[in-house]
C-alpha positions in Angstrom: -6.2 3.0 9.2 -7.4 4.5 12.4 -8.6 7.9 13.6 -7.3 8.3 17.1 -7.7 11.2 19.6 -5.1 10.9 22.3 -6.1 11.1 26.0 -3.9 14.1 26.4 -6.3 16.0 24.1 -9.3 15.3 26.5 -7.2 16.4 29.4 -7.0 19.9 27.8 -10.5 19.8 26.2 -12.6 17.4 28.2 -15.8 18.0 26.3 -14.3 17.9 22.8 -16.2 15.7 20.3 -15.6 14.8 16.7 -18.1 13.9 14.0 -16.5 11.9 11.3 -17.5 11.2 7.7 -15.4 9.1 5.4 -16.1 9.0 1.7 -14.6 6.2 -0.5 -14.5 6.2 -4.3 -15.4 9.9 -4.8 -15.4 11.3 -8.3 -14.4 14.9 -7.7 -13.7 15.9 -11.3 -16.9 17.8 -12.2 -18.5 20.9 -11.0 -21.9 20.4 -9.5 -24.4 23.3 -9.8 -26.4 22.3 -6.7 -23.3 22.5 -4.5 -22.5 25.9 -5.9 -26.0 27.0 -5.0 -25.6 25.6 -1.5 -22.4 27.5 -1.0 -23.9 30.8 -2.3 -27.0 30.4 0.0 -24.7 29.7 3.0 -22.7 32.8 2.3 -25.9 34.9 2.0 -27.2 33.5 5.3 -24.0 34.3 7.1 -24.0 37.9 5.9 -27.6 38.3 7.0 -26.9 36.8 10.4 -23.7 38.7 11.2 -25.0 42.0 9.7 -22.1 44.0 11.1 -22.1 42.4 14.5 -18.8 41.3 16.2 -18.0 37.8 15.1 -15.9 37.2 18.2 -18.9 37.2 20.5 -21.1 35.1 18.3 -22.5 32.2 20.3 -21.2 29.7 17.8 -17.7 31.1 17.7 -17.1 31.8 21.4 -16.5 28.1 22.4 -13.7 27.8 19.9 -12.1 31.1 21.0 -12.3 29.9 24.6 -10.7 26.6 23.7 -7.9 28.3 21.8 -7.2 30.4 24.8 -7.2 27.3 27.0 -4.7 25.7 24.6 -2.4 28.7 24.7 -3.3 30.0 21.2 -4.2 33.7 20.9 -7.5 33.5 19.1 -7.0 37.0 17.6 -3.7 36.0 16.0 -4.8 32.4 15.2 -8.6 32.3 14.7 -10.2 28.9 14.2 -11.0 28.0 10.6 -14.7 28.6 11.0 -14.1 32.1 12.5 -11.7 33.0 9.7 -14.2 31.8 7.1 -17.2 33.6 8.7 -15.2 36.8 9.0 -14.2 36.7 5.3 -17.8 36.0 4.1 -19.4 38.6 6.5 -17.1 41.3 5.0 -18.8 40.6 1.6 -16.0 38.5 0.1 -17.1 35.4 -1.8 -15.4 32.0 -1.3 -13.8 30.9 -4.5 -14.9 27.6 -6.0 -12.1 25.1 -5.5 -13.7 21.8 -6.5 -17.0 20.0 -5.6 -15.9 18.4 -2.4 -14.2 21.5 -1.0 -17.1 23.7 -2.0 -19.5 21.3 -0.2 -17.4 21.2 2.9 -17.3 25.0 3.0 -21.1 25.2 2.5 -21.7 22.8 5.3 -19.2 24.5 7.6 -21.0 27.9 7.1 -24.5 26.4 7.3 -23.8 24.8 10.7 -21.1 27.3 11.9 -18.7 24.4 12.6 -15.1 23.8 11.6 -14.8 21.0 9.1 -11.6 19.5 7.7 -11.1 17.4 4.5 -8.0 15.2 4.1 -7.0 13.0 1.2 -6.6 9.6 2.8 -4.3 8.4 0.0 -1.8 11.1 1.0 -1.8 10.0 4.7 0.8 7.7 6.2 -0.2 5.5 9.1 -3.1 6.7 11.3 -4.6 10.1 11.5 -4.3 11.5 15.0 -5.3 14.4 17.2 -2.5 14.8 19.7 0.2 17.1 21.0 3.1 17.8 18.7 6.5 16.2 19.6 10.1 17.0 18.7 10.7 16.7 15.0 7.1 17.2 13.9 6.9 19.3 10.7 4.2 21.0 8.6 4.0 22.1 5.0 1.8 25.3 4.8 -0.9 25.4 2.1 0.5 26.6 -1.2 4.2 26.0 -0.3 6.6 23.1 -0.5 8.8 24.0 2.4 8.5 22.3 5.8 8.3 24.2 9.0 8.9 23.0 12.5 5.9 22.7 14.8 6.0 23.8 18.4 6.4 20.9 20.9 3.1 20.5 22.8 0.9 22.2 20.2 -2.4 20.4 19.6 -2.4 19.2 16.0 -4.0 16.8 13.5 -1.1 14.6 12.3 -0.3 11.2 10.7 2.8 9.2 11.4 5.0 11.5 9.3 3.7 15.0 9.3 1.4 17.5 10.9 -1.8 17.9 8.8 -3.5 20.8 10.7 -1.7 23.2 13.0 -3.1 24.7 16.2 -5.9 22.1 16.2 -8.3 23.7 13.7 -6.4 26.7 12.5 -4.8 25.8 9.2 -4.4 22.6 7.1 -1.3 21.5 5.3 -0.7 21.5 1.6 0.0 17.8 1.8 -3.3 16.0 1.8 -5.3 18.9 0.4 -8.3 17.9 -1.7 -7.9 18.0 -5.4 -9.9 16.8 -8.4 -7.9 13.6 -8.1 -8.8 12.9 -4.5 -11.0 9.7 -4.2 -10.9 8.7 -0.5 -11.5 11.5 1.9 -11.6 11.9 5.7 -13.8 14.7 7.0 -13.6 15.6 10.7 -16.1 18.0 12.3 -14.9 19.4 15.6 -17.2 20.5 18.5 -18.0 20.2 22.2 -20.4 18.1 24.2 -22.8 20.4 26.0 -22.3 23.2 23.5 -22.9 22.1 19.9 -22.7 18.4 19.7 -26.2 18.1 18.3 -25.1 20.3 15.4 -22.0 18.3 14.9 -24.1 15.2 14.4 -26.6 16.9 12.2 -23.8 18.3 10.1 -22.1 14.9 9.9 -25.3 13.3 8.7 -26.2 16.0 6.1 -22.6 16.0 4.7 -22.8 12.2 4.4 -26.1 12.4 2.6 -24.8 15.0 0.1 -21.7 13.0 -0.6 -23.8 10.0 -1.4 -26.2 12.0 -3.5 -23.8 14.1 -5.6 -20.6 11.9 -5.6 -22.2 8.4 -5.6 -19.6 7.2 -3.2 -19.5 4.8 -0.3 -19.9 6.7 3.0 -19.2 5.9 6.6 -20.2 8.0 9.7 -18.5 7.9 13.1 -18.3 9.8 16.4 -15.4 10.2 18.7 -15.2 11.6 22.2 -13.6 10.9 25.5 -15.6 7.7 25.9 -14.6 6.4 22.4 -11.2 7.7 21.4 -10.5 5.7 18.3 -12.2 4.3 15.3 -11.2 2.2 12.2 -11.7 4.0 8.9 
């Protein structure tokens, strides 16, 4: 399997970069107290940092809002996943515990203020790609079983059969979501060279370290940008 970012993506977002972690042989069936503590501390830190200020102008959120505007997505109607999560937490709402891997991913996303995805690789067909949607691409929203058509030209994460995340980093699909049964997981961390690439790499490394520590799994780390657009995973 490969992770491929198409050249057309870099035509629209020249400075896009992707930190990648892949975990193999994960045991996601038990709750881990240390991860719960990480998530709780991350939520507390976000509330202290935002403290009633406008999330839309936060230095870590602005690059994603600008990118969404460049892509033709209204960032007020379709906020990036990290903006939506920060907004929810800043309002005082806790993030529900889903499972160990999802909780860890959320904790790292909030800690570094970066969008992170998590995809069950055993539910993927073919390669996982970041590309523009084509005629016939479909998406299954989280919590549903009905497919919806995806707008042609929309920037998406996809495999050879279906779109996995709509509007780049807006919302993941129900298919490929992480459950207690997920064992092989692909984690992309999306950022920008010249903006937050150092944080992307730091978050990638820390996520990989926690996966090894708490889930005793084999871990690989990668990096993708306009100079290296595909990797084997």
